[in-house]
Phi, psi and omega in degrees: 000092182277141178294138174198167179271147175260142175284155179206148176257013177294142179280144176297142186217169173293131184279132172259118188293147173292119183270128180232008178267148181300149178230162183283137180296139176208153172233152186274161168236153182292138180251158181298323182296328182276345187296329180290342180257357188297316183298317180296318181293324184294334182269357180260176176277357175293136179282127176227083188293331181251009174053046177256005178092359179243133181291143181250163186235122174257119186246123182280136172231070188292344178268002185292143175278131180228127180052038178080001181263114182294136178059028173293324174091148175209167175246129174260127179249122176247122186274147178281164180203178179300336179258009178102201182301126187244104182291348174285343176244099186206166176222148168246120186237112171239186181280008170263357183285147181303130176085353180273125183297152176085182180228149177303137179224139179302135177068012179289327181055051175302133182092007179305323178222136180224149177226129183251120174204164176272085189286332182259001173072024181264006179093348177259131177293139177250168182232116173272132188233137172237155171268172182291128173057032173228140182280348182302136179240126174250129177257123173266130191267136176285155179199176178299337179258016180095198181290130181221131176061191181182169181220132173276125183292144179300146179255145176264183183296332185257023188260016187246026183271358166090011181259132181256107181196126181216161174209164179234150178180187175240088190289324182259003174068026182267004179088358177253140180289139178244156177248127178252127177215194184243146171219190179230155179244130181084188182236154179299146006270008185260007183292145172238159180275158180218148170276131178246133172254120171261109187282137175276168003279151176270151169274165181290351173268006173095003182279131176279159177298322175192174180223154173215140179240147179230116184292129177282340184077008182242146175288321183272141182285154172302157178269342176201156174236131177226127185248147176174160185272083182289323185276348178073023182260008180086004178239133180288141175253173181227140171244131178248141172254156190217151174200154173223118184053238186273354185251135172278168178228168182299142172286154186233138177261132179240118182277132177282151180194178184299333181255009178122214186254137178244127184284131176278148177281342180290145177247133185257175178303147176294131185233148176254333175211163185206155170215153179232126178195153184274087187283345178244006174055045179255007179091356176242121177293146185253147180264127177244120182243142161273116186281156181264121184295124179058018179061029181242113182301324182294347177276345186303316181296343182256003188272140174291331176101130180221137172247151181229131177263123173251106188290142184287148176221174179296341180252001178127190180297133180288142173258000179245323176266097185222167175212137179253133181227133171218191184281359171263359177290135180308132179092340181278124181297147176094195182208148179300129174218139181305132175089356180294321180065051172304120182097010177309320176224144183226147174213143179250141177179166184260094186283336183248004173071023182265004178091351176263135175292140176247164184234121172272132185241113177279136179228069190291344181256017175293134172269128176234185183301334180289339178140178182294134177059029175293321172096156179205172175227137172247131176258118177258148185243141175278168179189184184300332178267004181100198182282140181205181176274357182298123179074007183300148180236152174234143180225137171227178175289349177266356177293135180305128179095346176276121183300150177086192180216138180293145177219154178303135175082004180294323183064044172301124184102004176295334173226140176222149180206127176259123180198151188271086185283344181246008172071022181261011178067024172231126185291138175262152183260119171262136182232134176251143173228086189295340180256016171298135177265123169268238171279351179232156180291135177053039174290329178086163179198165177223153180231153172228121176252136188275143173278152179204170183303327180273005183111188181294147177228152174271357173302127178073014179300142177236156174213158183201145172250180182302319184296327179293339182257358181085018180260160177297139188260315189302120175063020185292333186047046174303137182095013175295321179212157164246165179298150179252000000 
């Protein structure tokens, strides 16, 4: 991986400095200007915790110290506004926060994974939160003042196998958000894992309207869950990725329906990360996978990285209409180099407002002039012919207008998220760099670049580390994940 500069079509902009000084805690209230956009935002996958019409951003800091407990973890919430992500309106939520169940514990890594949906159907987006390697799910409830209090969801008999993995969607198409997680069927040593759908709406004591489980037939749990309406029938489907020890396994498509998820007999490409979005606007969401080289998980750190689009059909992801994209694809900035890991993280959203889903591609191990593993992000755009390199953009911390400066080991692009933080119906790109150093090592940071008709722009770009939000800084690794 030789250092080099990436080309980009981003316009030069006024630089917004990376803020690292402490700021006063504040939470937002809904404004009259945002009320006209609230209904539209509530029906999208954009998180709108205070229902003001602007998407909000939940940023995981699983390494953060809380109440003196190292790596207890917290979630930083930055609320959207007419000007985009607003660090003046934010919350730091750990297990020491009022109304949040449990107590901070060392190495718990609360907030390692989060999912944002309106689980109780009141019009305010809620946030489901997990700790590292624990199946317990805590839901933080949305309100006019943002996220307030929380409820730990009841656990069943098979919920203690220790895997932390969740997703959100509308599996039965009834208009209520559902939570998909894992449980187990049977008892050890013969137990197998199962996908569980907890159907919404939920009550505030955590009870789901109903539940359904689908046995995976495997002892080992899936490595990821990704939801979206691939078949175009108004019900979200799920794709699971799988691995055992050093070997990956075929990805599996699960069709959504009124009684839960049904496993497809078709086997898909082995995947390490995934996103679902309609990149060709044909009414069927498409599956985008980062493929596993030679089906060997141990090869991933040495891989240049390749993504594959499996276009959606009425029966699921196509195995014949597909497209492979990497950094040697025409129009894609950069060049394939061992260890870059193009596609380490993926997110779908419409960054230019043309109705086609676009795909943000995280490349956190990209070497640039700033040094080894400084990291980058490539934005790919959808169109009538599907996803391609046409108009693709690349961003690093060295891109003109991006706040801060790239450094070796930052891993810019380890997390990516497309969401409309300023309410203009064009998704903005959030980027995480968990190993960014503020005044402390690996405090982490996040950036938001705004969407516009011509694509992403660095005009008005913002960035923030833990100290700017009032969170603990040492080793926080802020930007490890955004809500899904």
